[in-house]
N, CA, C and O atoms as a DFTB+ gen file, in Angstrom:
624 C
 N C O
     1  1       0.841      -1.172       0.000
     2  2       0.000       0.000       0.000
     3  2       0.883       1.231       0.000
     4  3       2.012       1.198       0.490
     5  1       0.367       2.310      -0.548
     6  2       1.116       3.557      -0.555
     7  2       0.161       4.732      -0.667
     8  3      -0.986       4.591      -1.091
     9  1       0.654       5.870      -0.285
    10  2      -0.092       7.104      -0.487
    11  2      -0.073       7.388      -1.979
    12  3       0.985       7.306      -2.604
    13  1      -1.198       7.714      -2.555
    14  2      -1.218       7.874      -3.998
    15  2      -0.944       9.302      -4.426
    16  3      -1.129      10.251      -3.664
    17  1      -0.504       9.426      -5.651
    18  2      -0.257      10.728      -6.262
    19  2      -1.581      11.313      -6.728
    20  3      -2.517      10.568      -7.015
    21  1      -1.674      12.640      -6.807
    22  2      -2.914      13.261      -7.278
    23  2      -3.374      12.740      -8.636
    24  3      -4.565      12.787      -8.944
    25  1      -2.446      12.248      -9.449
    26  2      -2.819      11.733     -10.764
    27  2      -3.716      10.498     -10.666
    28  3      -4.358      10.130     -11.651
    29  1      -3.772       9.865      -9.521
    30  2      -4.613       8.683      -9.331
    31  2      -6.039       9.039      -8.907
    32  3      -6.874       8.143      -8.776
    33  1      -6.336      10.308      -8.691
    34  2      -7.650      10.706      -8.195
    35  2      -8.778      10.277      -9.123
    36  3      -9.839       9.869      -8.649
    37  1      -8.576      10.359     -10.421
    38  2      -9.637       9.954     -11.342
    39  2      -9.897       8.464     -11.256
    40  3     -11.040       8.030     -11.395
    41  1      -8.851       7.664     -11.027
    42  2      -9.069       6.228     -10.845
    43  2      -9.859       5.968      -9.567
    44  3     -10.697       5.068      -9.529
    45  1      -9.599       6.749      -8.521
    46  2     -10.378       6.603      -7.290
    47  2     -11.832       6.944      -7.549
    48  3     -12.730       6.284      -7.025
    49  1     -12.069       7.967      -8.352
    50  2     -13.441       8.353      -8.677
    51  2     -14.167       7.208      -9.369
    52  3     -15.366       7.023      -9.163
    53  1     -13.451       6.433     -10.192
    54  2     -14.072       5.296     -10.854
    55  2     -14.470       4.227      -9.842
    56  3     -15.449       3.511     -10.051
    57  1     -13.719       4.115      -8.747
    58  2     -14.041       3.129      -7.725
    59  2     -15.322       3.531      -6.999
    60  3     -16.170       2.672      -6.761
    61  1     -15.490       4.777      -6.647
    62  2     -16.632       5.197      -5.839
    63  2     -17.682       5.995      -6.580
    64  3     -18.808       6.135      -6.101
    65  1     -17.332       6.515      -7.732
    66  2     -18.207       7.416      -8.483
    67  2     -18.480       8.693      -7.688
    68  3     -19.496       9.359      -7.888
    69  1     -17.558       9.020      -6.786
    70  2     -17.720      10.209      -5.951
    71  2     -16.356      10.882      -5.819
    72  3     -15.589      10.559      -4.912
    73  1     -16.055      11.808      -6.713
    74  2     -14.729      12.416      -6.812
    75  2     -14.279      13.094      -5.528
    76  3     -13.097      13.031      -5.191
    77  1     -15.176      13.735      -4.807
    78  2     -14.806      14.539      -3.651
    79  2     -14.167      13.731      -2.534
    80  3     -13.473      14.303      -1.694
    81  1     -14.373      12.440      -2.495
    82  2     -13.860      11.643      -1.384
    83  2     -12.594      10.869      -1.709
    84  3     -12.118      10.114      -0.862
    85  1     -12.042      11.021      -2.871
    86  2     -10.900      10.217      -3.313
    87  2      -9.595      10.874      -2.887
    88  3      -9.065      11.713      -3.615
    89  1      -9.070      10.512      -1.731
    90  2      -7.940      11.255      -1.202
    91  2      -6.714      10.471      -0.762
    92  3      -5.620      11.031      -0.832
    93  1      -6.802       9.204      -0.307
    94  2      -5.686       8.722       0.501
    95  2      -4.828       7.584      -0.025
    96  3      -3.652       7.837      -0.289
    97  1      -5.289       6.379      -0.199
    98  2      -4.375       5.253      -0.404
    99  2      -4.771       4.357      -1.564
   100  3      -5.947       4.245      -1.910
   101  1      -3.764       3.717      -2.163
   102  2      -4.029       2.714      -3.187
   103  2      -3.558       1.372      -2.681
   104  3      -2.868       1.285      -1.665
   105  1      -3.928       0.345      -3.380
   106  2      -3.536      -1.001      -2.973
   107  2      -2.220      -1.434      -3.572
   108  3      -1.645      -2.430      -3.132
   109  1      -1.727      -0.718      -4.559
   110  2      -0.480      -1.124      -5.202
   111  2       0.681      -0.965      -4.238
   112  3       0.782       0.057      -3.559
   113  1       1.570      -1.967      -4.163
   114  2       2.712      -1.850      -3.261
   115  2       3.699      -0.812      -3.776
   116  3       3.804      -0.606      -4.985
   117  1       4.427      -0.155      -2.869
   118  2       5.416       0.814      -3.317
   119  2       6.563       0.107      -4.031
   120  3       6.808      -1.076      -3.794
   121  1       7.264       0.824      -4.902
   122  2       8.391       0.191      -5.576
   123  2       9.468      -0.193      -4.564
   124  3       9.744       0.545      -3.619
   125  1      10.063      -1.346      -4.777
   126  2      11.119      -1.809      -3.881
   127  2      12.405      -1.054      -4.191
   128  3      12.702      -0.802      -5.359
   129  1      13.186      -0.681      -3.151
   130  2      14.454      -0.007      -3.412
   131  2      15.436      -0.979      -4.063
   132  3      15.438      -2.173      -3.762
   133  1      16.259      -0.456      -4.949
   134  2      17.267      -1.294      -5.587
   135  2      18.446      -0.414      -6.001
   136  3      18.336       0.809      -6.090
   137  1      19.569      -1.073      -6.247
   138  2      20.784      -0.348      -6.609
   139  2      20.633       0.276      -7.991
   140  3      20.001      -0.316      -8.866
   141  1      21.206       1.471      -8.204
   142  2      21.130       2.090      -9.528
   143  2      21.708       1.161     -10.590
   144  3      22.771       0.573     -10.390
   145  1      21.014       1.028     -11.712
   146  2      21.466       0.192     -12.807
   147  2      21.082      -1.270     -12.678
   148  3      21.189      -2.024     -13.645
   149  1      20.629      -1.688     -11.479
   150  2      20.226      -3.082     -11.280
   151  2      18.737      -3.218     -11.554
   152  3      17.966      -2.270     -11.401
   153  1      18.359      -4.408     -11.957
   154  2      16.931      -4.657     -12.180
   155  2      16.191      -4.610     -10.848
   156  3      16.671      -5.122      -9.836
   157  1      15.034      -3.999     -10.864
   158  2      14.234      -3.918      -9.644
   159  2      13.687      -5.294      -9.294
   160  3      13.203      -6.006     -10.174
   161  1      13.757      -5.684      -8.014
   162  2      13.176      -6.964      -7.618
   163  2      11.653      -6.866      -7.692
   164  3      11.108      -5.763      -7.653
   165  1      10.963      -7.991      -7.797
   166  2       9.499      -7.938      -7.830
   167  2       8.968      -7.434      -6.501
   168  3       9.585      -7.666      -5.461
   169  1       7.829      -6.745      -6.518
   170  2       7.271      -6.248      -5.261
   171  2       6.813      -7.404      -4.387
   172  3       6.517      -8.488      -4.890
   173  1       6.753      -7.176      -3.067
   174  2       6.279      -8.229      -2.177
   175  2       4.793      -8.488      -2.431
   176  3       4.090      -7.617      -2.944
   177  1       4.313      -9.684      -2.074
   178  2       2.898      -9.974      -2.268
   179  2       2.029      -8.997      -1.479
   180  3       2.397      -8.574      -0.383
   181  1       0.902      -8.652      -2.028
   182  2      -0.043      -7.756      -1.390
   183  2      -1.443      -8.256      -1.716
   184  3      -1.694      -8.666      -2.849
   185  1      -2.365      -8.235      -0.749
   186  2      -3.705      -8.732      -1.044
   187  2      -4.300      -8.003      -2.239
   188  3      -4.454      -6.782      -2.209
   189  1      -4.626      -8.724      -3.261
   190  2      -5.324      -8.191      -4.434
   191  2      -4.623      -7.010      -5.082
   192  3      -5.281      -6.143      -5.657
   193  1      -3.297      -6.963      -4.997
   194  2      -2.573      -5.844      -5.606
   195  2      -2.822      -5.845      -7.105
   196  3      -2.561      -6.843      -7.777
   197  1      -3.318      -4.746      -7.629
   198  2      -3.638      -4.697      -9.052
   199  2      -2.389      -4.541      -9.901
   200  3      -1.365      -4.068      -9.408
   201  1      -2.454      -4.931     -11.172
   202  2      -1.301      -4.764     -12.043
   203  2      -1.075      -3.300     -12.395
   204  3      -2.020      -2.514     -12.455
   205  1       0.152      -2.952     -12.620
   206  2       0.509      -1.620     -13.114
   207  2      -0.009      -0.469     -12.253
   208  3      -0.241       0.624     -12.771
   209  1      -0.192      -0.686     -10.975
   210  2      -0.593       0.394     -10.087
   211  2      -2.017       0.884     -10.275
   212  3      -2.349       1.985      -9.835
   213  1      -2.869       0.089     -10.922
   214  2      -4.267       0.476     -11.077
   215  2      -4.906       0.549      -9.699
   216  3      -4.677      -0.326      -8.864
   217  1      -5.694       1.569      -9.453
   218  2      -6.343       1.717      -8.161
   219  2      -7.460       0.685      -8.043
   220  3      -8.424       0.711      -8.809
   221  1      -7.326      -0.214      -7.089
   222  2      -8.336      -1.238      -6.851
   223  2      -9.180      -0.887      -5.636
   224  3     -10.288      -1.402      -5.481
   225  1      -8.670      -0.020      -4.775
   226  2      -9.396       0.378      -3.584
   227  2      -8.625       1.441      -2.836
   228  3      -7.451       1.692      -3.105
   229  1      -9.305       2.058      -1.897
   230  2      -8.637       3.068      -1.078
   231  2      -9.371       3.220       0.240
   232  3     -10.514       2.791       0.389
   233  1      -8.695       3.836       1.185
   234  2      -9.290       4.160       2.475
   235  2      -8.904       5.589       2.806
   236  3      -7.796       6.032       2.505
   237  1      -9.825       6.305       3.427
   238  2      -9.597       7.691       3.831
   239  2      -9.957       7.802       5.302
   240  3     -11.018       7.342       5.722
   241  1      -9.093       8.401       6.072
   242  2      -9.372       8.624       7.490
   243  2      -8.526       9.752       8.007
   244  3      -7.567      10.176       7.363
   245  1      -8.888      10.239       9.176
   246  2      -8.074      11.265       9.806
   247  2      -8.114      11.106      11.312
   248  3      -9.072      10.573      11.874
   249  1      -7.052      11.580      11.960
   250  2      -6.990      11.591      13.416
   251  2      -7.480      12.942      13.903
   252  3      -6.950      13.983      13.514
   253  1      -8.486      12.922      14.748
   254  2      -9.023      14.145      15.338
   255  2      -9.041      13.934      16.845
   256  3      -9.697      13.020      17.345
   257  1      -8.324      14.777      17.556
   258  2      -8.261      14.692      19.018
   259  2      -7.933      13.275      19.486
   260  3      -8.530      12.781      20.443
   261  1      -6.983      12.622      18.811
   262  2      -6.534      11.303      19.218
   263  2      -7.451      10.158      18.826
   264  3      -7.260       9.035      19.292
   265  1      -8.446      10.413      17.976
   266  2      -9.378       9.374      17.531
   267  2      -9.370       9.285      16.015
   268  3      -9.451      10.299      15.321
   269  1      -9.270       8.058      15.505
   270  2      -9.339       7.851      14.064
   271  2     -10.787       7.905      13.618
   272  3     -11.635       7.201      14.166
   273  1     -11.074       8.728      12.637
   274  2     -12.381       8.735      11.987
   275  2     -12.188       8.185      10.584
   276  3     -11.518       8.797       9.752
   277  1     -12.781       7.027      10.331
   278  2     -12.709       6.414       9.014
   279  2     -13.799       7.071       8.173
   280  3     -14.986       6.950       8.474
   281  1     -13.384       7.763       7.122
   282  2     -14.327       8.525       6.308
   283  2     -14.828       7.750       5.104
   284  3     -15.981       7.903       4.701
   285  1     -13.979       6.927       4.531
   286  2     -14.362       6.205       3.315
   287  2     -13.474       4.982       3.155
   288  3     -12.263       5.041       3.368
   289  1     -14.091       3.887       2.780
   290  2     -13.382       2.673       2.391
   291  2     -14.112       2.153       1.164
   292  3     -15.313       1.887       1.218
   293  1     -13.396       2.008       0.063
   294  2     -14.022       1.545      -1.169
   295  2     -13.084       0.598      -1.895
   296  3     -11.875       0.821      -1.954
   297  1     -13.659      -0.462      -2.445
   298  2     -12.919      -1.422      -3.254
   299  2     -13.706      -1.616      -4.548
   300  3     -14.918      -1.832      -4.532
   301  1     -12.992      -1.534      -5.657
   302  2     -13.629      -1.727      -6.964
   303  2     -14.267      -3.112      -7.004
   304  3     -13.685      -4.065      -6.484
   305  1     -15.451      -3.250      -7.609
   306  2     -16.122      -4.561      -7.649
   307  2     -15.258      -5.702      -8.186
   308  3     -15.418      -6.842      -7.751
   309  1     -14.358      -5.425      -9.111
   310  2     -13.493      -6.476      -9.655
   311  2     -12.483      -7.000      -8.640
   312  3     -11.880      -8.051      -8.859
   313  1     -12.290      -6.285      -7.537
   314  2     -11.262      -6.658      -6.556
   315  2     -11.846      -6.983      -5.183
   316  3     -11.098      -7.128      -4.215
   317  1     -13.161      -7.099      -5.085
   318  2     -13.785      -7.410      -3.798
   319  2     -13.636      -8.890      -3.460
   320  3     -13.376      -9.722      -4.329
   321  1     -13.808      -9.198      -2.164
   322  2     -13.764     -10.573      -1.652
   323  2     -12.370     -11.188      -1.775
   324  3     -12.229     -12.406      -1.886
   325  1     -11.333     -10.326      -1.755
   326  2      -9.952     -10.792      -1.847
   327  2      -9.120     -10.308      -0.658
   328  3      -7.907     -10.519      -0.628
   329  1      -9.753      -9.668       0.313
   330  2      -9.036      -9.203       1.494
   331  2      -8.483      -7.794       1.388
   332  3      -7.833      -7.319       2.320
   333  1      -8.722      -7.123       0.288
   334  2      -8.145      -5.802       0.103
   335  2      -8.744      -4.770       1.053
   336  3      -8.002      -3.988       1.649
   337  1     -10.055      -4.747       1.208
   338  2     -10.689      -3.788       2.120
   339  2     -10.187      -3.960       3.545
   340  3      -9.878      -2.982       4.226
   341  1     -10.110      -5.200       3.989
   342  2      -9.611      -5.475       5.339
   343  2      -8.163      -5.041       5.489
   344  3      -7.783      -4.464       6.508
   345  1      -7.348      -5.323       4.463
   346  2      -5.934      -4.946       4.527
   347  2      -5.772      -3.427       4.562
   348  3      -4.959      -2.904       5.323
   349  1      -6.541      -2.727       3.742
   350  2      -6.457      -1.262       3.739
   351  2      -6.859      -0.683       5.091
   352  3      -6.162       0.173       5.635
   353  1      -7.982      -1.149       5.635
   354  2      -8.457      -0.613       6.912
   355  2      -7.510      -0.981       8.049
   356  3      -7.226      -0.145       8.906
   357  1      -7.017      -2.221       8.069
   358  2      -6.078      -2.629       9.121
   359  2      -4.808      -1.789       9.063
   360  3      -4.274      -1.396      10.100
   361  1      -4.324      -1.514       7.851
   362  2      -3.114      -0.691       7.708
   363  2      -3.358       0.730       8.206
   364  3      -2.525       1.288       8.920
   365  1      -4.491       1.317       7.835
   366  2      -4.820       2.662       8.311
   367  2      -4.906       2.683       9.832
   368  3      -4.379       3.592      10.473
   369  1      -5.568       1.687      10.411
   370  2      -5.712       1.649      11.867
   371  2      -4.360       1.496      12.548
   372  3      -4.103       2.151      13.557
   373  1      -3.497       0.645      12.016
   374  2      -2.164       0.470      12.601
   375  2      -1.348       1.757      12.476
   376  3      -0.686       2.172      13.428
   377  1      -1.398       2.386      11.295
   378  2      -0.649       3.625      11.080
   379  2      -1.116       4.738      12.008
   380  3      -0.336       5.623      12.358
   381  1      -2.377       4.699      12.407
   382  2      -2.945       5.759      13.261
   383  2      -2.894       5.406      14.741
   384  3      -3.396       6.169      15.566
   385  1      -2.305       4.278      15.096
   386  2      -2.137       3.930      16.501
   387  2      -3.338       3.269      17.145
   388  3      -3.439       3.241      18.372
   389  1      -4.257       2.732      16.341
   390  2      -5.441       2.090      16.918
   391  2      -5.103       0.823      17.679
   392  3      -5.913       0.343      18.472
   393  1      -3.909       0.270      17.450
   394  2      -3.494      -0.913      18.185
   395  2      -2.926      -0.538      19.554
   396  3      -2.685      -1.416      20.383
   397  1      -2.715       0.736      19.796
   398  2      -2.100       1.160      21.054
   399  2      -2.972       2.149      21.825
   400  3      -3.382       1.868      22.951
   401  1      -3.254       3.299      21.228
   402  2      -3.897       4.345      22.014
   403  2      -5.086       5.035      21.362
   404  3      -5.813       5.762      22.039
   405  1      -5.301       4.832      20.077
   406  2      -6.348       5.594      19.387
   407  2      -7.607       4.765      19.164
   408  3      -7.543       3.706      18.540
   409  1      -8.746       5.230      19.662
   410  2     -10.000       4.577      19.283
   411  2     -10.345       4.945      17.837
   412  3      -9.757       5.867      17.271
   413  1     -11.292       4.229      17.248
   414  2     -11.694       4.502      15.874
   415  2     -13.218       4.552      15.789
   416  3     -13.914       3.860      16.533
   417  1     -13.725       5.373      14.878
   418  2     -15.157       5.461      14.629
   419  2     -15.401       5.463      13.128
   420  3     -14.521       5.812      12.341
   421  1     -16.612       5.067      12.744
   422  2     -17.016       5.127      11.340
   423  2     -18.530       5.056      11.265
   424  3     -19.207       4.742      12.244
   425  1     -19.040       5.352      10.088
   426  2     -20.461       5.201       9.785
   427  2     -20.560       4.302       8.570
   428  3     -19.732       4.389       7.664
   429  1     -21.560       3.444       8.540
   430  2     -21.756       2.520       7.423
   431  2     -23.250       2.386       7.166
   432  3     -24.060       2.412       8.092
   433  1     -23.594       2.244       5.903
   434  2     -24.999       2.068       5.523
   435  2     -25.533       0.807       6.213
   436  3     -24.894      -0.245       6.163
   437  1     -26.691       0.909       6.850
   438  2     -27.264      -0.199       7.616
   439  2     -27.481      -1.447       6.772
   440  3     -27.415      -2.557       7.301
   441  1     -27.736      -1.301       5.482
   442  2     -27.971      -2.442       4.618
   443  2     -26.723      -3.059       4.008
   444  3     -26.827      -3.995       3.216
   445  1     -25.549      -2.558       4.357
   446  2     -24.306      -3.064       3.774
   447  2     -23.754      -4.196       4.637
   448  3     -22.851      -3.993       5.449
   449  1     -24.312      -5.390       4.447
   450  2     -23.957      -6.534       5.285
   451  2     -22.478      -6.895       5.194
   452  3     -21.868      -7.254       6.202
   453  1     -21.897      -6.805       4.005
   454  2     -20.486      -7.158       3.849
   455  2     -19.600      -6.210       4.659
   456  3     -18.675      -6.656       5.337
   457  1     -19.876      -4.921       4.593
   458  2     -19.083      -3.945       5.347
   459  2     -19.288      -4.121       6.849
   460  3     -18.328      -4.060       7.616
   461  1     -20.516      -4.336       7.268
   462  2     -20.786      -4.544       8.699
   463  2     -20.020      -5.766       9.216
   464  3     -19.474      -5.733      10.319
   465  1     -19.977      -6.835       8.428
   466  2     -19.239      -8.034       8.839
   467  2     -17.743      -7.753       8.921
   468  3     -17.079      -8.193       9.859
   469  1     -17.212      -7.026       7.946
   470  2     -15.792      -6.674       7.962
   471  2     -15.459      -5.853       9.204
   472  3     -14.511      -6.172       9.922
   473  1     -16.228      -4.806       9.460
   474  2     -15.935      -3.933      10.600
   475  2     -16.072      -4.689      11.919
   476  3     -15.284      -4.469      12.839
   477  1     -17.044      -5.561      12.021
   478  2     -17.193      -6.368      13.233
   479  2     -15.980      -7.272      13.420
   480  3     -15.470      -7.413      14.531
   481  1     -15.520      -7.884      12.332
   482  2     -14.339      -8.758      12.388
   483  2     -13.103      -7.990      12.854
   484  3     -12.217      -8.555      13.495
   485  1     -13.052      -6.698      12.527
   486  2     -11.903      -5.875      12.928
   487  2     -12.107      -5.210      14.293
   488  3     -11.328      -4.339      14.678
   489  1     -13.146      -5.613      15.021
   490  2     -13.316      -5.153      16.398
   491  2     -14.263      -3.981      16.603
   492  3     -14.355      -3.462      17.716
   493  1     -14.960      -3.553      15.578
   494  2     -15.925      -2.466      15.725
   495  2     -17.241      -3.008      16.274
   496  3     -17.620      -4.146      15.994
   497  1     -17.931      -2.183      17.059
   498  2     -19.258      -2.521      17.575
   499  2     -20.209      -1.367      17.287
   500  3     -19.795      -0.212      17.179
   501  1     -21.494      -1.702      17.164
   502  2     -22.496      -0.661      16.905
   503  2     -22.635       0.230      18.130
   504  3     -22.765      -0.255      19.254
   505  1     -22.606       1.544      17.898
   506  2     -22.725       2.513      18.981
   507  2     -23.975       3.377      18.835
   508  3     -24.306       4.146      19.738
   509  1     -24.660       3.259      17.723
   510  2     -25.862       4.055      17.509
   511  2     -26.231       4.056      16.035
   512  3     -25.614       3.375      15.217
   513  1     -27.256       4.841      15.719
   514  2     -27.723       4.955      14.329
   515  2     -28.091       6.394      14.023
   516  3     -28.518       7.155      14.891
   517  1     -27.911       6.733      12.772
   518  2     -28.395       8.012      12.254
   519  2     -29.537       7.665      11.303
   520  3     -29.315       7.121      10.221
   521  1     -30.746       7.982      11.716
   522  2     -31.937       7.652      10.922
   523  2     -31.975       8.482       9.638
   524  3     -31.720       9.686       9.652
   525  1     -32.299       7.814       8.531
   526  2     -32.447       8.457       7.224
   527  2     -31.249       9.346       6.882
   528  3     -31.417      10.458       6.380
   529  1     -30.066       8.859       7.152
   530  2     -28.825       9.618       6.973
   531  2     -28.447       9.805       5.509
   532  3     -27.967      10.871       5.124
   533  1     -28.660       8.780       4.695
   534  2     -28.238       8.807       3.298
   535  2     -29.337       9.377       2.401
   536  3     -30.501       9.448       2.795
   537  1     -28.953       9.779       1.196
   538  2     -29.886      10.413       0.256
   539  2     -31.101       9.533      -0.029
   540  3     -32.194      10.047      -0.268
   541  1     -30.921       8.205      -0.005
   542  2     -32.052       7.308      -0.251
   543  2     -32.860       7.045       1.022
   544  3     -33.743       6.187       1.044
   545  1     -32.545       7.789       2.071
   546  2     -33.196       7.731       3.389
   547  2     -32.884       6.460       4.174
   548  3     -33.579       6.153       5.143
   549  1     -31.858       5.720       3.779
   550  2     -31.447       4.576       4.584
   551  2     -30.645       5.075       5.788
   552  3     -30.084       6.171       5.777
   553  1     -30.610       4.246       6.809
   554  2     -29.921       4.600       8.051
   555  2     -28.421       4.369       7.947
   556  3     -27.954       3.554       7.150
   557  1     -27.678       5.102       8.766
   558  2     -26.251       4.859       8.957
   559  2     -26.063       4.217      10.326
   560  3     -26.672       4.647      11.306
   561  1     -25.235       3.206      10.392
   562  2     -24.869       2.586      11.659
   563  2     -23.572       3.239      12.117
   564  3     -22.593       3.260      11.371
   565  1     -23.556       3.769      13.326
   566  2     -22.341       4.329      13.913
   567  2     -21.607       3.194      14.608
   568  3     -22.194       2.464      15.406
   569  1     -20.317       3.044      14.303
   570  2     -19.529       1.975      14.908
   571  2     -18.277       2.557      15.541
   572  3     -17.698       3.520      15.039
   573  1     -17.873       1.959      16.645
   574  2     -16.663       2.386      17.335
   575  2     -15.803       1.161      17.622
   576  3     -16.275       0.024      17.658
   577  1     -14.528       1.445      17.823
   578  2     -13.573       0.405      18.181
   579  2     -12.608       0.990      19.194
   580  3     -11.952       1.993      18.910
   581  1     -12.506       0.378      20.388
   582  2     -11.553       0.888      21.367
   583  2     -10.124       0.563      20.936
   584  3      -9.915      -0.308      20.092
   585  1      -9.148       1.254      21.506
   586  2      -7.760       0.889      21.213
   587  2      -7.504      -0.551      21.680
   588  3      -8.110      -1.017      22.644
   589  1      -6.628      -1.223      21.006
   590  2      -6.274      -2.585      21.409
   591  2      -5.696      -3.338      20.232
   592  3      -5.676      -2.822      19.115
   593  1      -5.228      -4.545      20.464
   594  2      -4.625      -5.342      19.396
   595  2      -5.577      -5.477      18.215
   596  3      -6.780      -5.674      18.380
   597  1      -5.009      -5.364      17.027
   598  2      -5.808      -5.493      15.822
   599  2      -6.089      -6.957      15.544
   600  3      -5.196      -7.801      15.613
   601  1      -7.347      -7.247      15.228
   602  2      -7.713      -8.603      14.832
   603  2      -7.121      -8.883      13.464
   604  3      -6.964      -7.951      12.675
   605  1      -6.786     -10.124      13.149
   606  2      -6.273     -10.421      11.807
   607  2      -7.323     -10.058      10.767
   608  3      -8.482     -10.448      10.910
   609  1      -6.945      -9.313       9.712
   610  2      -7.928      -8.879       8.731
   611  2      -8.423      -9.982       7.822
   612  3      -9.532      -9.873       7.299
   613  1      -7.664     -11.030       7.610
   614  2      -8.060     -12.082       6.665
   615  2      -8.397     -13.364       7.399
   616  3      -7.752     -13.720       8.385
   617  1      -9.409     -14.047       6.911
   618  2      -9.727     -15.373       7.410
   619  2     -10.285     -15.440       8.797
   620  3     -10.428     -16.528       9.354
   621  1     -10.610     -14.293       9.381
   622  2     -11.142     -14.330      10.744
   623  2     -12.645     -14.399      10.721
   624  3     -13.277     -14.437      11.777
């Protein structure tokens, strides 16, 4: 995973169809360091890493007053069910200290069973609901996760 360049923003928009939220990470592994003039070694394995740095998914979050707020997690339909969403979210949580001192919060559409299962597997619990939160009047489930060891993102 790596922080993406602004040139990848349009690819993020294709993943979510919502340009304004495409800000943070791609699934492609960063290039491996190598000696000048030597052939670059192959990148390490990464869950569902797309070829040629194509954006397959991203996660957006920020730390506010010591708490991670997960703003967006999206995976392109061609790359779902391969562990990429879990890997992206687990990496963001680890980078933000959720395994040590930072709690995390997020909102998810109440009807998104796959996302609810993923967040539960990663230690989130329902903390409330926002009635008719989305444009289609569906509810948002508010979820929180206390600081603590991260659950394994795959196969749990």
